C-alpha positions in Angstrom: -39.5 -29.3 -10.9 -38.5 -32.9 -10.2 -40.8 -33.3 -7.2 -43.6 -31.4 -9.0 -43.7 -33.9 -11.8 -44.6 -36.7 -9.5 -48.0 -35.1 -8.7 -48.6 -32.5 -11.5 -50.1 -35.1 -13.9 -52.8 -36.3 -11.5 -55.3 -33.6 -12.3 -54.6 -33.9 -16.0 -55.2 -37.7 -16.2 -58.8 -37.5 -17.4 -57.8 -35.2 -20.2 -54.9 -37.4 -21.1 -57.2 -40.5 -21.0 -59.7 -38.9 -23.4 -57.1 -37.6 -25.9 -54.9 -40.7 -26.1 -57.7 -43.3 -25.4 -56.0 -44.9 -22.3 -57.9 -47.6 -20.5 -58.3 -47.2 -16.8 -55.6 -49.9 -16.2 -53.1 -48.4 -18.6 -53.6 -44.9 -17.5 -51.7 -45.5 -14.2 -48.5 -45.8 -16.2 -48.5 -42.1 -17.0 -47.7 -41.7 -13.3 -45.9 -45.0 -12.6 -43.4 -44.8 -15.4 -41.9 -41.7 -13.8 -42.0 -43.0 -10.3 -40.5 -46.4 -11.3 -37.5 -45.0 -13.1 -36.9 -42.2 -10.6 -36.9 -44.5 -7.6 -35.0 -47.3 -9.3 -32.1 -45.2 -10.6 -31.7 -42.7 -7.7 -28.7 -44.3 -6.0 -27.1 -45.0 -9.4 -27.5 -41.3 -10.4 -25.8 -40.2 -7.2 -22.8 -42.5 -7.7 -22.5 -41.5 -11.4 -22.3 -37.8 -10.4 -19.6 -38.6 -7.8 -17.5 -40.2 -10.5 -18.3 -38.2 -13.6 -18.7 -34.8 -12.1 -21.5 -33.1 -10.2 -22.1 -30.2 -12.5 -21.8 -32.5 -15.6 -24.5 -34.9 -14.3 -26.7 -32.0 -13.2 -26.6 -30.5 -16.7 -27.1 -33.9 -18.4 -30.0 -34.8 -16.1 -31.7 -31.4 -16.7 -31.3 -31.7 -20.5 -32.7 -35.2 -20.4 -35.6 -34.1 -18.3 -36.3 -31.2 -20.6 -36.1 -33.3 -23.7 -38.3 -36.0 -22.3 -40.8 -33.3 -21.2 -40.9 -32.0 -24.8 -41.4 -35.5 -26.2 -44.1 -36.2 -23.7 -46.0 -33.0 -24.6 -45.8 -33.9 -28.3 -46.9 -37.5 -27.8 -49.6 -38.8 -30.1 -49.7 -42.3 -28.6 -49.9 -44.0 -25.3 -46.5 -45.7 -25.7 -44.8 -42.4 -26.6 -46.1 -40.7 -23.5 -45.2 -43.5 -21.1 -41.7 -43.8 -22.6 -41.3 -40.0 -22.2 -42.4 -40.2 -18.6 -39.9 -42.9 -18.0 -37.1 -40.8 -19.5 -38.2 -37.9 -17.3 -37.7 -40.2 -14.3 -34.2 -41.0 -15.4 -33.4 -37.3 -15.7 -34.9 -36.7 -12.3 -32.8 -39.6 -10.8 -29.7 -37.8 -12.1 -30.7 -34.3 -10.9 -32.1 -35.0 -7.4 -29.1 -36.5 -5.6 -26.5 -34.2 -7.3 -28.3 -31.1 -6.1 -27.3 -31.9 -2.6 -23.7 -32.7 -3.6 -23.5 -29.3 -5.3 -24.9 -27.5 -2.3 -22.5 -29.2 0.2 -19.5 -28.4 -2.1 -20.6 -24.8 -2.7 -21.6 -23.6 0.7 -19.4 -23.7 3.8 -20.4 -25.9 6.7 -22.5 -24.1 9.3 -25.2 -21.5 9.0 -24.5 -20.8 5.3 -25.0 -24.4 4.3 -27.9 -24.8 6.6 -29.7 -22.0 4.9 -29.0 -23.5 1.5 -30.3 -26.9 2.6 -33.4 -25.3 4.2 -34.2 -23.6 0.8 -33.6 -26.9 -1.0 -36.0 -28.7 1.3 -38.6 -26.0 1.1 -38.6 -26.0 -2.7 -39.1 -29.8 -2.6 -42.1 -29.4 -0.3 -43.5 -26.6 -2.4 -43.2 -28.7 -5.5 -45.0 -31.6 -4.0 -47.8 -29.3 -2.6 -48.2 -27.2 -5.7 -48.5 -30.1 -8.2 -52.2 -30.5 -8.1 -52.9 -26.7 -8.4 -50.3 -26.1 -11.1 -51.5 -29.2 -13.1 -55.1 -28.1 -12.8 -54.5 -24.5 -13.9 -52.3 -25.5 -16.9 -54.7 -28.2 -18.0 -57.7 -25.9 -17.8 -56.1 -22.9 -19.5 -53.7 -24.5 -22.0 -54.2 -28.3 -22.2 -52.6 -31.2 -20.5 -49.5 -31.0 -22.8 -48.4 -27.9 -21.0 -47.8 -29.7 -17.7 -44.9 -31.1 -19.6 -44.0 -28.2 -21.9 -43.5 -25.9 -18.9 -40.5 -27.9 -17.9 -38.6 -27.3 -21.1 -37.6 -23.6 -20.7 -37.0 -24.1 -17.0 -34.7 -27.1 -17.5 -32.8 -25.4 -20.4 -32.4 -22.2 -18.5 -31.1 -23.9 -15.4 -28.7 -26.0 -17.4 -27.3 -22.9 -19.2 -26.9 -21.1 -15.9 -25.3 -24.1 -14.2 -22.5 -24.1 -16.9 -21.7 -20.5 -16.0 -22.1 -20.3 -12.2 -21.5 -23.8 -10.7 -17.9 -25.0 -10.5 -17.3 -28.7 -11.4 -16.6 -31.0 -8.4 -15.9 -34.7 -8.0 -16.0 -37.1 -5.1 -12.4 -37.1 -3.8 -12.6 -39.6 -0.9 -11.2 -43.1 -1.4 -10.8 -45.0 -4.6 -12.9 -44.2 -7.7 -15.0 -47.3 -7.9 -18.4 -47.6 -9.5 -19.5 -50.6 -7.5 -21.2 -52.2 -10.5 -22.5 -55.3 -8.6 -24.1 -53.0 -6.0 -25.5 -50.6 -8.6 -27.1 -53.4 -10.6 -28.6 -55.2 -7.7 -30.0 -52.1 -5.9 -31.4 -50.7 -9.1 -33.1 -53.9 -10.2 -34.3 -54.5 -6.6 -35.8 -51.0 -6.3 -37.4 -51.2 -9.7 -39.1 -54.6 -8.8 -40.3 -53.4 -5.4 -41.6 -50.1 -6.9 -43.2 -52.1 -9.8 -45.0 -54.4 -7.3 -46.3 -51.4 -5.3 -47.6 -49.4 -8.3 -49.4 -52.4 -9.7 -51.3 -53.1 -6.5 -54.3 -51.1 -7.8 -54.6 -53.8 -10.5 -53.3 -57.0 -8.8 -54.1 -56.3 -5.1 -51.6 -56.5 -2.2 -52.2 -60.2 -1.5 -52.0 -61.5 -5.1 -49.3 -63.9 -6.3 -48.1 -61.4 -8.8 -47.6 -58.7 -6.2 -46.0 -61.0 -3.6 -43.8 -62.7 -6.2 -42.4 -59.5 -7.7 -42.0 -58.0 -4.2 -40.1 -61.0 -3.0 -37.8 -60.9 -6.0 -37.1 -57.3 -5.4 -36.4 -57.8 -1.7 -34.1 -60.7 -2.5 -32.1 -58.5 -4.8 -31.9 -55.8 -2.1 -30.7 -58.4 0.4 -27.9 -59.4 -2.1 -27.1 -55.7 -2.4 -26.8 -55.5 1.4 -24.3 -58.4 1.4 -22.3 -56.8 -1.4 -22.1 -53.5 0.4 -21.3 -54.9 3.8 -18.7 -57.5 2.8 -17.6 -57.4 -0.8 -17.5 -53.9 -2.3 -14.2 -52.0 -1.9 -16.2 -48.7 -2.3 -19.8 -49.3 -1.3 -22.6 -47.4 -3.0 -24.3 -47.4 0.4 -21.8 -47.3 3.3 -23.5 -49.0 6.3 -21.4 -46.9 8.7 -23.8 -44.1 7.9 -26.5 -46.0 9.7 -24.7 -45.5 13.0 -25.4 -41.8 12.8 -28.5 -41.0 14.7 -29.2 -37.9 12.6 -29.2 -40.0 9.5 -31.5 -42.6 11.0 -33.9 -39.9 12.4 -34.1 -38.0 9.2 -34.9 -41.1 7.1 -37.6 -42.2 9.6 -39.2 -38.8 9.4 -39.1 -38.8 5.6 -40.5 -42.3 5.4 -43.5 -41.4 7.5 -43.9 -38.1 5.6 -44.1 -40.2 2.4 
């Protein structure tokens, strides 16, 4: 559901543009508001789940996602839809990382966990691939609002089931430290970098606006690197993980997949 909502709106964009009188430039924010908040708050969502409880953040994220989907489907103005899409991204940023934490805490290491992670990966791939088809069918048969309404019963149902079948877990390694400086710099840095990228269709890759915002975002990410490597007592991003060849290889593959 979280991955699906990145691509599901693409086919519906002409219908949304007609109904809410979006300009060509402003229409991109129906997609970009979701991408921006999802990417920017992903690490923060993971750390919040470690400290506040994996099941709790999973349920909160799902309920936010469902409520934002309902608000988006009921939107009668451009601003309302864009804000709802941004709130969906926040919900997605809470849900996506904690699903992995729940799986690793629920299934024993070995073949059992491998099967669970394989199913998780397959569902993500299926969501990305099915977005255009699902968006087209719902828009054609029911209207563009239903690409958002369809999330509401799914999110509510999973949140209800999670309260009953998923046990609560917390991160139990090391000190409980939020790493506020790291969280603020990485979130702001990712938001700025993502903002620069999603605006290239308007500003162009070589424009002063794009390069300036991108440079500010990369500077903040550099500060984040210093904080994580030298200052934070409980880093949000432990650089020791980068010595693991499996971690490096997996991220390189996912980067080129994207």
